[in-house]
N, C-alpha and C positions, 0 to 999 in steps of 0.2 A: 717727364714720362708719363706715358700712358700704361695703365694695367691693362686695357682692354676699350672696346669701343665703346661701350656704355658704362665704363668703371670711373670713378674718380681719377682727376690729375695729381700727381705731386710737383708743385713747384716751389721755389724757394721764395719767403717773403721779400720784398723790396727793403732796401736798406731804410728808403724813406717813402713816404706818401706819394703813391703816382697817381698820374691822371687816369680816370675812368676812359676807357677806349671802346666798351660796347654798348649799343644803343639801348637794351633792356636795364632793368634796376638792378644793381651790385650789391649785394648785402653781404657786408664785412662782419664776422664775428670771431672774437677770440674766445678760448677756454682756459680759465685761469686755475690755479690751486695748488695745494701743498704736492709733497710727494706721495705716488702710490695711493693717490684717489681715483684712479682710475681714468683720466683726463683722454688719454690716446683710446681707448677701450670704449669709451662713450661715442666720439667722435666716428670710429671704424665701426661700431653698431648703429648708428644712423644712417650712415653712408652704404654700408653694405647688408644690414640685418644680420650679421654674422658678430659672434662675439669670439675673440682671439686672447687666450691668458695670458700669453708672454711676450714682451716686447722688447726691443734694444732700447737701450738709454734715448730719451726723446731729446732731438736737436730743433725740433721746432718746425715740423713741416707745416705747408700750407695747403689744404684740399679745396679743390675748385669743383662745382659742377652745376647744372641747370637743374632747378626744381622748380615745383609749382606751390605759391603761396596765394592762398584765397582766390584761386582759378588765373592766376597769371605767373606768368614764367619767368624767373629771373636766376641772376647768376649767385649762387650762394658760396661764398668764399669762407671758411674756417680754419683759424691759426690755432694749431697745437702750441704749446709753451713748455719750455722746463719747470720746475718746478720752483714754488718761492716758500721763504722759509721765515719765522719771527727772529729776531736777531736774539742773541742770547741773553738781553736783560729784558727781554720781551716787548721793546719799545721798538716800533716799527719793523719794515721787512728787510729782507736780503734779496734783491731781486737784480736780475742780469738786464745790462742794457738792452740786448734782444726783446725781453718782457716789456719794457718801457714804450720801443717801438712798436711792437703789438698792439698794446695799449692807445700808443696815438694813432694808430692804422685803424683801428677796428670801430664800427657803429654800434655794436652791440657785445653784452659782456656776458658769459656764463661762468658763474662763481661755483665751483666743486668742493665740496669735502665728503671724507667717508663718514658713516656714520658710526664706524667702530674705531673712529680716531679724534679724539676731542682735539688733540693739538690740532689737526686740518681744518676742524670747525672754529676754532680760536683764530686760525689765520685768516679766517674770511673778513672780518671788520678793518682791519689793518691792510687787506688787500683792498677793500673797496675804497679807502680812505686815500690810498694809492692812486687809483682808478682816477678819484675825484681831483686829486692835486694835479692831475695831468690834463683833465677836462671838468674845470673848477665852475662852467659856466651851466645850467640849464638842466635838464633829468637828461637820465642817459638810460636806453634799453637794457633790463639784466634780469636774469632768471638766477636763483639759487638753487644749486641741485644737491641733494645728499645720495650718494652713490652707495652701493653695497647693501641693499635692503634684503638681500638675500642670504645674510649673515646674521641671522638674528640673535645667535647665542654670544655672538661679539660687540651686539649694539653697546655703544656707550653715550651715544647723541640721541635723545628722542625726538620725533617726528615735530610735536609741539615745540620743540627748542629750534629746529628749522624754520617753521611758519614764524615763528616770534622773530627771529633774526631776519628774514625777509622781508616783513613787514617794517621792520627797524629800516631796511635799506631802499624801500620804496621798489621791491620788486616781487616775482613770484615763485614760490617753493615749491619744487620737485622731488619727491623722493622715488630712487628708482633703483634698478638693478641693471647695469650693462650686461651682466652674463643671463639673465632671465627674463628680462622686462624690456623687451625691444619697443613694446608700443610705448609704455612710459617715456624711453629715450626720445623717441621721435617728437613725442607731444612737447616734451622741453623744449627742443630745437626750433620746432615748427612754431610753438609761442613766442619764442624770442623772436623769428624770422619776422611773425607779423607785428612785432612790437618795431622792430628795426623799419620795416617797410611803412610803417604809419610814420615814423619818425622822419624818415628821408622825404616823404611825399614824393609827388611827380613821379613819371617813369622811369627818368635817367639816372636816379640815385645823386643827382648833382648836390641836392641839399645837405647840408653838413652841419654839425654843432660848432658852435663857437668861432666861425671863421677857419678854422682847422683845413677843409677841403681846397686843394689846389683846382680853381676851374679849368675846364678844357679850354684852351685858346682856339679860337676861331680859325678856320682856313682863310687865307688869302683869297679875295675874290680875282677874277682874270684882269679888271680894272686896276686893282692893286698892284697884281702882279707887272704890269704894262708900266703903270706909274716908276715902280720899283727899276722898271729894265731902263726907263727912259733917265731917271737919275743918275744910274752908273755909266751910262753913254755920256752923258753931258759932262759927269766929273772926267771920264777919260779924255773927251777932246778939249776942257780945259787945260788938262795936264799936257797933252801933247803941243798945243798952242803957246803953253808958258815959255818966254826966252830963258 
């Protein structure tokens, strides 16, 4: 369903990885994090340049639009996700199956915590390990985002802690405010898009990590179609002449 000729599209994420069907590069990003860290607000801020304070509980929408990355027009798809949480014993995560499918589907990962919520910060490392369990081989493009920097009195996680965690995970750290820092939000998304674009290589987006990508099947040639047609006719003739 389109909200306007130049606005983003809202479409459901497929249950399984789908075949790329566009000629240009297709960048698939998923935004992950605990509850109330501002995942949806960050996505909407990037796509619409606006901040909307209240959202209905997230059902995992997929937003898609064309953007320019390093002078190249690409199809940008970003998957919003329900929240993840630590188990009661603090060992491992509670993840919906939809989140696992989103992680499997994506090429790049934005891990989000709130600088005013230490629990959301503590969720990031187990969440990263969960992503690595699904994608065990090679490096993965990711950024770590500390949201809600516009709440200095509520801050409980320092910028240095965010930078240290990003270095540990092998990603880049951005501290932003979805409410007040549209440029910072855009910088985080565009940096991740650049990393994903480099990881994919080529212009078609068909290179994927670890063999997870399902290559687009080739269309049959005219000669192949004629051959198949002759086979069908031959089998019918044999059937008709069989006593």
